[in-house]
PyMOL Python script that loads the backbone (N, CA, C, O; Angstrom):
from pymol import cmd

cmd.read_pdbstr("""\
ATOM      1  N   UNK A   1     -55.246  -9.706 -48.032  1.00  0.00           N
ATOM      2  CA  UNK A   1     -54.085 -10.698 -48.139  1.00  0.00           C
ATOM      3  C   UNK A   1     -53.111 -10.574 -47.309  1.00  0.00           C
ATOM      4  O   UNK A   1     -52.551  -9.487 -47.169  1.00  0.00           O
ATOM      5  N   UNK A   2     -52.733 -11.716 -46.592  1.00  0.00           N
ATOM      6  CA  UNK A   2     -51.523 -11.718 -45.617  1.00  0.00           C
ATOM      7  C   UNK A   2     -50.183 -11.567 -46.288  1.00  0.00           C
ATOM      8  O   UNK A   2     -49.947 -11.876 -47.456  1.00  0.00           O
ATOM      9  N   UNK A   3     -49.352 -11.071 -45.445  1.00  0.00           N
ATOM     10  CA  UNK A   3     -48.003 -10.851 -45.842  1.00  0.00           C
ATOM     11  C   UNK A   3     -47.211 -12.157 -45.521  1.00  0.00           C
ATOM     12  O   UNK A   3     -47.110 -12.503 -44.344  1.00  0.00           O
ATOM     13  N   UNK A   4     -46.659 -12.879 -46.494  1.00  0.00           N
ATOM     14  CA  UNK A   4     -45.767 -14.099 -46.239  1.00  0.00           C
ATOM     15  C   UNK A   4     -44.304 -13.918 -46.256  1.00  0.00           C
ATOM     16  O   UNK A   4     -43.483 -14.621 -46.844  1.00  0.00           O
ATOM     17  N   UNK A   5     -44.076 -12.785 -45.465  1.00  0.00           N
ATOM     18  CA  UNK A   5     -42.545 -12.552 -45.265  1.00  0.00           C
ATOM     19  C   UNK A   5     -41.950 -11.728 -46.487  1.00  0.00           C
ATOM     20  O   UNK A   5     -40.745 -11.805 -46.726  1.00  0.00           O
ATOM     21  N   UNK A   6     -42.709 -11.015 -47.187  1.00  0.00           N
ATOM     22  CA  UNK A   6     -42.191 -10.186 -48.225  1.00  0.00           C
ATOM     23  C   UNK A   6     -41.574  -8.900 -47.914  1.00  0.00           C
ATOM     24  O   UNK A   6     -40.772  -8.347 -48.667  1.00  0.00           O
ATOM     25  N   UNK A   7     -41.988  -8.405 -46.718  1.00  0.00           N
ATOM     26  CA  UNK A   7     -41.682  -7.083 -46.470  1.00  0.00           C
ATOM     27  C   UNK A   7     -40.888  -7.082 -45.187  1.00  0.00           C
ATOM     28  O   UNK A   7     -41.205  -7.969 -44.394  1.00  0.00           O
ATOM     29  N   UNK A   8     -39.850  -6.206 -44.798  1.00  0.00           N
ATOM     30  CA  UNK A   8     -38.942  -6.196 -43.783  1.00  0.00           C
ATOM     31  C   UNK A   8     -38.739  -4.884 -43.371  1.00  0.00           C
ATOM     32  O   UNK A   8     -38.301  -4.129 -44.240  1.00  0.00           O
ATOM     33  N   UNK A   9     -38.944  -4.427 -42.283  1.00  0.00           N
ATOM     34  CA  UNK A   9     -38.613  -3.048 -41.631  1.00  0.00           C
ATOM     35  C   UNK A   9     -36.954  -2.979 -41.660  1.00  0.00           C
ATOM     36  O   UNK A   9     -36.344  -1.953 -41.961  1.00  0.00           O
ATOM     37  N   UNK A  10     -36.422  -4.036 -41.356  1.00  0.00           N
ATOM     38  CA  UNK A  10     -34.878  -3.944 -41.282  1.00  0.00           C
ATOM     39  C   UNK A  10     -34.184  -3.567 -42.567  1.00  0.00           C
ATOM     40  O   UNK A  10     -33.232  -2.787 -42.596  1.00  0.00           O
ATOM     41  N   UNK A  11     -34.736  -4.192 -43.696  1.00  0.00           N
ATOM     42  CA  UNK A  11     -34.300  -4.088 -45.002  1.00  0.00           C
ATOM     43  C   UNK A  11     -34.634  -2.619 -45.362  1.00  0.00           C
ATOM     44  O   UNK A  11     -33.780  -1.939 -45.930  1.00  0.00           O
ATOM     45  N   UNK A  12     -35.890  -2.092 -45.040  1.00  0.00           N
ATOM     46  CA  UNK A  12     -36.209  -0.793 -45.421  1.00  0.00           C
ATOM     47  C   UNK A  12     -35.411   0.286 -44.916  1.00  0.00           C
ATOM     48  O   UNK A  12     -35.052   1.268 -45.566  1.00  0.00           O
ATOM     49  N   UNK A  13     -35.114   0.001 -43.514  1.00  0.00           N
ATOM     50  CA  UNK A  13     -34.215   0.934 -42.852  1.00  0.00           C
ATOM     51  C   UNK A  13     -32.636   0.813 -43.166  1.00  0.00           C
ATOM     52  O   UNK A  13     -31.812   1.648 -42.791  1.00  0.00           O
ATOM     53  N   UNK A  14     -32.332  -0.360 -43.917  1.00  0.00           N
ATOM     54  CA  UNK A  14     -31.001  -0.284 -44.101  1.00  0.00           C
ATOM     55  C   UNK A  14     -30.116  -1.108 -43.001  1.00  0.00           C
ATOM     56  O   UNK A  14     -28.886  -1.108 -43.053  1.00  0.00           O
ATOM     57  N   UNK A  15     -30.773  -1.732 -42.115  1.00  0.00           N
ATOM     58  CA  UNK A  15     -30.129  -2.484 -41.107  1.00  0.00           C
ATOM     59  C   UNK A  15     -29.242  -3.551 -41.620  1.00  0.00           C
ATOM     60  O   UNK A  15     -28.058  -3.695 -41.313  1.00  0.00           O
ATOM     61  N   UNK A  16     -30.075  -4.438 -42.603  1.00  0.00           N
ATOM     62  CA  UNK A  16     -29.401  -5.585 -43.224  1.00  0.00           C
ATOM     63  C   UNK A  16     -28.101  -5.309 -43.990  1.00  0.00           C
ATOM     64  O   UNK A  16     -27.094  -6.012 -43.910  1.00  0.00           O
ATOM     65  N   UNK A  17     -28.228  -4.254 -44.707  1.00  0.00           N
ATOM     66  CA  UNK A  17     -26.983  -3.723 -45.425  1.00  0.00           C
ATOM     67  C   UNK A  17     -25.969  -3.266 -44.647  1.00  0.00           C
ATOM     68  O   UNK A  17     -24.821  -3.504 -45.021  1.00  0.00           O
ATOM     69  N   UNK A  18     -26.173  -2.581 -43.513  1.00  0.00           N
ATOM     70  CA  UNK A  18     -25.224  -2.280 -42.589  1.00  0.00           C
ATOM     71  C   UNK A  18     -24.427  -3.401 -41.801  1.00  0.00           C
ATOM     72  O   UNK A  18     -23.252  -3.333 -41.442  1.00  0.00           O
ATOM     73  N   UNK A  19     -25.286  -4.414 -41.613  1.00  0.00           N
ATOM     74  CA  UNK A  19     -24.601  -5.703 -40.924  1.00  0.00           C
ATOM     75  C   UNK A  19     -23.754  -6.227 -42.059  1.00  0.00           C
ATOM     76  O   UNK A  19     -22.614  -6.565 -41.742  1.00  0.00           O
ATOM     77  N   UNK A  20     -24.118  -6.361 -43.368  1.00  0.00           N
ATOM     78  CA  UNK A  20     -23.355  -6.987 -44.305  1.00  0.00           C
ATOM     79  C   UNK A  20     -22.101  -6.265 -44.559  1.00  0.00           C
ATOM     80  O   UNK A  20     -21.067  -6.918 -44.705  1.00  0.00           O
ATOM     81  N   UNK A  21     -22.088  -4.749 -44.638  1.00  0.00           N
ATOM     82  CA  UNK A  21     -21.021  -3.998 -44.784  1.00  0.00           C
ATOM     83  C   UNK A  21     -20.025  -4.254 -43.667  1.00  0.00           C
ATOM     84  O   UNK A  21     -18.845  -4.503 -43.915  1.00  0.00           O
ATOM     85  N   UNK A  22     -20.561  -4.186 -42.310  1.00  0.00           N
ATOM     86  CA  UNK A  22     -19.613  -4.515 -41.199  1.00  0.00           C
ATOM     87  C   UNK A  22     -18.836  -5.865 -41.331  1.00  0.00           C
ATOM     88  O   UNK A  22     -17.645  -5.994 -41.048  1.00  0.00           O
ATOM     89  N   UNK A  23     -19.595  -6.786 -41.762  1.00  0.00           N
ATOM     90  CA  UNK A  23     -19.221  -8.241 -41.662  1.00  0.00           C
ATOM     91  C   UNK A  23     -18.069  -8.291 -42.817  1.00  0.00           C
ATOM     92  O   UNK A  23     -17.014  -8.885 -42.596  1.00  0.00           O
ATOM     93  N   UNK A  24     -18.297  -7.702 -43.939  1.00  0.00           N
ATOM     94  CA  UNK A  24     -17.405  -7.872 -45.066  1.00  0.00           C
ATOM     95  C   UNK A  24     -16.035  -6.946 -44.704  1.00  0.00           C
ATOM     96  O   UNK A  24     -14.936  -7.306 -45.126  1.00  0.00           O
ATOM     97  N   UNK A  25     -16.184  -5.778 -43.923  1.00  0.00           N
ATOM     98  CA  UNK A  25     -15.102  -4.914 -43.724  1.00  0.00           C
ATOM     99  C   UNK A  25     -14.146  -5.667 -42.693  1.00  0.00           C
ATOM    100  O   UNK A  25     -12.920  -5.691 -42.808  1.00  0.00           O
ATOM    101  N   UNK A  26     -14.834  -6.250 -41.718  1.00  0.00           N
ATOM    102  CA  UNK A  26     -14.009  -6.832 -40.564  1.00  0.00           C
ATOM    103  C   UNK A  26     -13.589  -8.244 -40.780  1.00  0.00           C
ATOM    104  O   UNK A  26     -12.636  -8.726 -40.170  1.00  0.00           O
ATOM    105  N   UNK A  27     -14.292  -8.903 -41.641  1.00  0.00           N
ATOM    106  CA  UNK A  27     -14.068 -10.374 -41.845  1.00  0.00           C
ATOM    107  C   UNK A  27     -14.633 -11.266 -40.900  1.00  0.00           C
ATOM    108  O   UNK A  27     -14.286 -12.445 -40.958  1.00  0.00           O
ATOM    109  N   UNK A  28     -15.551 -10.852 -39.927  1.00  0.00           N
ATOM    110  CA  UNK A  28     -15.929 -11.434 -38.930  1.00  0.00           C
ATOM    111  C   UNK A  28     -17.610 -11.623 -39.125  1.00  0.00           C
ATOM    112  O   UNK A  28     -18.328 -10.624 -39.115  1.00  0.00           O
ATOM    113  N   UNK A  29     -18.077 -12.747 -39.271  1.00  0.00           N
ATOM    114  CA  UNK A  29     -19.563 -12.848 -39.549  1.00  0.00           C
ATOM    115  C   UNK A  29     -20.432 -12.212 -38.389  1.00  0.00           C
ATOM    116  O   UNK A  29     -20.037 -12.198 -37.223  1.00  0.00           O
ATOM    117  N   UNK A  30     -21.602 -11.705 -38.783  1.00  0.00           N
ATOM    118  CA  UNK A  30     -22.418 -11.063 -37.926  1.00  0.00           C
ATOM    119  C   UNK A  30     -23.134 -12.063 -37.028  1.00  0.00           C
ATOM    120  O   UNK A  30     -23.307 -11.828 -35.832  1.00  0.00           O
ATOM    121  N   UNK A  31     -23.566 -13.229 -37.646  1.00  0.00           N
ATOM    122  CA  UNK A  31     -24.548 -14.137 -37.024  1.00  0.00           C
ATOM    123  C   UNK A  31     -23.741 -15.081 -35.968  1.00  0.00           C
ATOM    124  O   UNK A  31     -22.524 -15.154 -36.133  1.00  0.00           O
ATOM    125  N   UNK A  32     -24.250 -15.706 -35.044  1.00  0.00           N
ATOM    126  CA  UNK A  32     -23.769 -16.456 -34.242  1.00  0.00           C
ATOM    127  C   UNK A  32     -23.324 -17.865 -35.082  1.00  0.00           C
ATOM    128  O   UNK A  32     -22.209 -18.367 -34.940  1.00  0.00           O
ATOM    129  N   UNK A  33     -24.159 -18.312 -35.800  1.00  0.00           N
ATOM    130  CA  UNK A  33     -23.832 -19.554 -36.550  1.00  0.00           C
ATOM    131  C   UNK A  33     -22.729 -19.330 -37.585  1.00  0.00           C
ATOM    132  O   UNK A  33     -22.026 -20.299 -37.871  1.00  0.00           O
ATOM    133  N   UNK A  34     -22.507 -18.157 -38.172  1.00  0.00           N
ATOM    134  CA  UNK A  34     -21.514 -17.882 -39.057  1.00  0.00           C
ATOM    135  C   UNK A  34     -20.179 -17.667 -38.382  1.00  0.00           C
ATOM    136  O   UNK A  34     -19.123 -17.921 -38.961  1.00  0.00           O
ATOM    137  N   UNK A  35     -20.242 -17.169 -37.083  1.00  0.00           N
ATOM    138  CA  UNK A  35     -19.047 -17.047 -36.264  1.00  0.00           C
ATOM    139  C   UNK A  35     -18.567 -18.532 -35.904  1.00  0.00           C
ATOM    140  O   UNK A  35     -17.384 -18.861 -35.999  1.00  0.00           O
ATOM    141  N   UNK A  36     -19.513 -19.343 -35.511  1.00  0.00           N
ATOM    142  CA  UNK A  36     -19.190 -20.768 -35.094  1.00  0.00           C
ATOM    143  C   UNK A  36     -18.502 -21.307 -36.213  1.00  0.00           C
ATOM    144  O   UNK A  36     -17.355 -21.747 -36.130  1.00  0.00           O
ATOM    145  N   UNK A  37     -19.321 -21.279 -37.491  1.00  0.00           N
ATOM    146  CA  UNK A  37     -18.575 -22.004 -38.657  1.00  0.00           C
ATOM    147  C   UNK A  37     -17.211 -21.528 -39.045  1.00  0.00           C
ATOM    148  O   UNK A  37     -16.388 -22.318 -39.509  1.00  0.00           O
ATOM    149  N   UNK A  38     -16.937 -20.202 -38.862  1.00  0.00           N
ATOM    150  CA  UNK A  38     -15.612 -19.645 -39.077  1.00  0.00           C
ATOM    151  C   UNK A  38     -14.593 -20.126 -38.112  1.00  0.00           C
ATOM    152  O   UNK A  38     -13.472 -20.427 -38.522  1.00  0.00           O
ATOM    153  N   UNK A  39     -14.906 -20.218 -36.870  1.00  0.00           N
ATOM    154  CA  UNK A  39     -14.016 -20.623 -35.947  1.00  0.00           C
ATOM    155  C   UNK A  39     -13.867 -22.214 -36.083  1.00  0.00           C
ATOM    156  O   UNK A  39     -12.748 -22.707 -35.945  1.00  0.00           O
ATOM    157  N   UNK A  40     -14.835 -22.920 -36.317  1.00  0.00           N
ATOM    158  CA  UNK A  40     -14.685 -24.406 -36.722  1.00  0.00           C
ATOM    159  C   UNK A  40     -14.020 -24.745 -37.908  1.00  0.00           C
ATOM    160  O   UNK A  40     -13.444 -25.831 -37.984  1.00  0.00           O
ATOM    161  N   UNK A  41     -14.028 -23.866 -38.946  1.00  0.00           N
ATOM    162  CA  UNK A  41     -13.249 -24.100 -40.131  1.00  0.00           C
ATOM    163  C   UNK A  41     -11.657 -23.779 -39.800  1.00  0.00           C
ATOM    164  O   UNK A  41     -10.778 -24.501 -40.272  1.00  0.00           O
ATOM    165  N   UNK A  42     -11.374 -22.734 -39.023  1.00  0.00           N
ATOM    166  CA  UNK A  42     -10.084 -22.409 -38.703  1.00  0.00           C
ATOM    167  C   UNK A  42      -9.518 -23.610 -37.824  1.00  0.00           C
ATOM    168  O   UNK A  42      -8.450 -24.124 -38.155  1.00  0.00           O
ATOM    169  N   UNK A  43     -10.165 -24.033 -36.790  1.00  0.00           N
ATOM    170  CA  UNK A  43      -9.764 -25.091 -36.081  1.00  0.00           C
ATOM    171  C   UNK A  43      -9.232 -26.382 -36.780  1.00  0.00           C
ATOM    172  O   UNK A  43      -8.133 -26.901 -36.584  1.00  0.00           O
ATOM    173  N   UNK A  44     -10.196 -26.800 -37.618  1.00  0.00           N
ATOM    174  CA  UNK A  44     -10.076 -27.976 -38.420  1.00  0.00           C
ATOM    175  C   UNK A  44      -8.781 -27.794 -39.238  1.00  0.00           C
ATOM    176  O   UNK A  44      -7.894 -28.647 -39.254  1.00  0.00           O
ATOM    177  N   UNK A  45      -8.726 -26.656 -39.903  1.00  0.00           N
ATOM    178  CA  UNK A  45      -7.529 -26.521 -40.929  1.00  0.00           C
ATOM    179  C   UNK A  45      -6.386 -26.601 -40.081  1.00  0.00           C
ATOM    180  O   UNK A  45      -5.353 -27.053 -40.575  1.00  0.00           O
ATOM    181  N   UNK A  46      -6.396 -26.211 -38.790  1.00  0.00           N
ATOM    182  CA  UNK A  46      -5.195 -26.134 -38.003  1.00  0.00           C
ATOM    183  C   UNK A  46      -4.884 -27.501 -37.332  1.00  0.00           C
ATOM    184  O   UNK A  46      -3.724 -27.898 -37.220  1.00  0.00           O
ATOM    185  N   UNK A  47      -5.968 -28.216 -36.884  1.00  0.00           N
ATOM    186  CA  UNK A  47      -5.707 -29.266 -35.973  1.00  0.00           C
ATOM    187  C   UNK A  47      -5.438 -30.535 -36.910  1.00  0.00           C
ATOM    188  O   UNK A  47      -4.741 -31.408 -36.393  1.00  0.00           O
ATOM    189  N   UNK A  48      -5.886 -30.762 -38.200  1.00  0.00           N
ATOM    190  CA  UNK A  48      -5.553 -31.772 -39.024  1.00  0.00           C
ATOM    191  C   UNK A  48      -4.129 -32.056 -39.150  1.00  0.00           C
ATOM    192  O   UNK A  48      -3.622 -33.146 -38.884  1.00  0.00           O
ATOM    193  N   UNK A  49      -3.429 -30.895 -39.618  1.00  0.00           N
ATOM    194  CA  UNK A  49      -1.959 -31.268 -39.780  1.00  0.00           C
ATOM    195  C   UNK A  49      -1.270 -31.651 -38.506  1.00  0.00           C
ATOM    196  O   UNK A  49      -0.314 -32.425 -38.546  1.00  0.00           O
ATOM    197  N   UNK A  50      -1.734 -31.116 -37.301  1.00  0.00           N
ATOM    198  CA  UNK A  50      -1.099 -31.602 -36.111  1.00  0.00           C
ATOM    199  C   UNK A  50      -1.428 -32.989 -35.718  1.00  0.00           C
ATOM    200  O   UNK A  50      -0.617 -33.694 -35.117  1.00  0.00           O
ATOM    201  N   UNK A  51      -2.626 -33.389 -36.056  1.00  0.00           N
ATOM    202  CA  UNK A  51      -2.976 -34.843 -35.830  1.00  0.00           C
ATOM    203  C   UNK A  51      -2.207 -35.712 -36.710  1.00  0.00           C
ATOM    204  O   UNK A  51      -1.758 -36.756 -36.237  1.00  0.00           O
ATOM    205  N   UNK A  52      -1.997 -35.413 -37.940  1.00  0.00           N
ATOM    206  CA  UNK A  52      -1.298 -36.309 -38.899  1.00  0.00           C
ATOM    207  C   UNK A  52       0.201 -36.177 -38.433  1.00  0.00           C
ATOM    208  O   UNK A  52       0.920 -37.159 -38.620  1.00  0.00           O
ATOM    209  N   UNK A  53       0.674 -35.196 -37.918  1.00  0.00           N
ATOM    210  CA  UNK A  53       2.143 -35.177 -37.405  1.00  0.00           C
ATOM    211  C   UNK A  53       2.156 -36.011 -36.253  1.00  0.00           C
ATOM    212  O   UNK A  53       3.000 -36.904 -36.196  1.00  0.00           O
ATOM    213  N   UNK A  54       1.309 -35.843 -35.287  1.00  0.00           N
ATOM    214  CA  UNK A  54       1.290 -36.990 -34.141  1.00  0.00           C
ATOM    215  C   UNK A  54       1.217 -38.380 -34.557  1.00  0.00           C
ATOM    216  O   UNK A  54       2.037 -39.183 -34.112  1.00  0.00           O
ATOM    217  N   UNK A  55       0.304 -38.739 -35.375  1.00  0.00           N
ATOM    218  CA  UNK A  55       0.183 -40.222 -35.867  1.00  0.00           C
ATOM    219  C   UNK A  55       1.504 -40.444 -36.499  1.00  0.00           C
ATOM    220  O   UNK A  55       2.081 -41.477 -36.162  1.00  0.00           O
ATOM    221  N   UNK A  56       2.034 -39.741 -37.271  1.00  0.00           N
ATOM    222  CA  UNK A  56       3.421 -40.155 -37.971  1.00  0.00           C
ATOM    223  C   UNK A  56       4.503 -40.341 -36.921  1.00  0.00           C
ATOM    224  O   UNK A  56       5.343 -41.235 -37.019  1.00  0.00           O
ATOM    225  N   UNK A  57       4.459 -39.401 -35.829  1.00  0.00           N
ATOM    226  CA  UNK A  57       5.496 -39.605 -34.783  1.00  0.00           C
ATOM    227  C   UNK A  57       5.330 -40.780 -34.034  1.00  0.00           C
ATOM    228  O   UNK A  57       6.304 -41.421 -33.641  1.00  0.00           O
ATOM    229  N   UNK A  58       4.105 -41.133 -33.793  1.00  0.00           N
ATOM    230  CA  UNK A  58       3.809 -42.385 -32.991  1.00  0.00           C
ATOM    231  C   UNK A  58       4.089 -43.610 -33.900  1.00  0.00           C
ATOM    232  O   UNK A  58       4.540 -44.628 -33.374  1.00  0.00           O
ATOM    233  N   UNK A  59       3.829 -43.571 -35.337  1.00  0.00           N
ATOM    234  CA  UNK A  59       4.128 -44.794 -36.040  1.00  0.00           C
ATOM    235  C   UNK A  59       5.619 -44.928 -36.297  1.00  0.00           C
ATOM    236  O   UNK A  59       6.143 -45.984 -36.653  1.00  0.00           O
ATOM    237  N   UNK A  60       6.290 -43.748 -36.086  1.00  0.00           N
ATOM    238  CA  UNK A  60       7.753 -43.951 -36.342  1.00  0.00           C
ATOM    239  C   UNK A  60       8.369 -44.496 -35.029  1.00  0.00           C
ATOM    240  O   UNK A  60       9.324 -45.270 -35.097  1.00  0.00           O
ATOM    241  N   UNK A  61       7.887 -44.141 -33.913  1.00  0.00           N
ATOM    242  CA  UNK A  61       8.255 -44.664 -32.555  1.00  0.00           C
ATOM    243  C   UNK A  61       8.027 -46.200 -32.390  1.00  0.00           C
ATOM    244  O   UNK A  61       8.802 -46.997 -31.863  1.00  0.00           O
ATOM    245  N   UNK A  62       6.960 -46.423 -32.878  1.00  0.00           N
ATOM    246  CA  UNK A  62       6.446 -48.047 -32.712  1.00  0.00           C
ATOM    247  C   UNK A  62       7.218 -48.767 -33.599  1.00  0.00           C
ATOM    248  O   UNK A  62       7.514 -49.902 -33.224  1.00  0.00           O
ATOM    249  N   UNK A  63       7.749 -48.297 -35.016  1.00  0.00           N
ATOM    250  CA  UNK A  63       8.529 -49.027 -35.807  1.00  0.00           C
ATOM    251  C   UNK A  63       9.949 -49.293 -35.339  1.00  0.00           C
ATOM    252  O   UNK A  63      10.619 -50.218 -35.798  1.00  0.00           O
ATOM    253  N   UNK A  64      10.388 -48.447 -34.404  1.00  0.00           N
ATOM    254  CA  UNK A  64      11.839 -48.580 -33.936  1.00  0.00           C
ATOM    255  C   UNK A  64      11.884 -49.628 -32.994  1.00  0.00           C
ATOM    256  O   UNK A  64      12.952 -49.936 -32.464  1.00  0.00           O
TER     257      UNK A  64
END
""", "prot")
cmd.dss("prot")
cmd.show_as("cartoon", "prot")
cmd.util.cbc("prot")
cmd.orient("prot")
């Protein structure tokens, strides 16, 4: 009977758990996609208020 992904050497040796512990302790995701998602979320959270302030500033300048 073939193995359909039920066994993992990394899980057996504790590699997955070590990666999880490191990620939780540092707050930095281990995977590339996780790091990109975290950076993207930080940028969007920071950029949106800046864009709104710029739009408000331009709107005020146009109204004068």
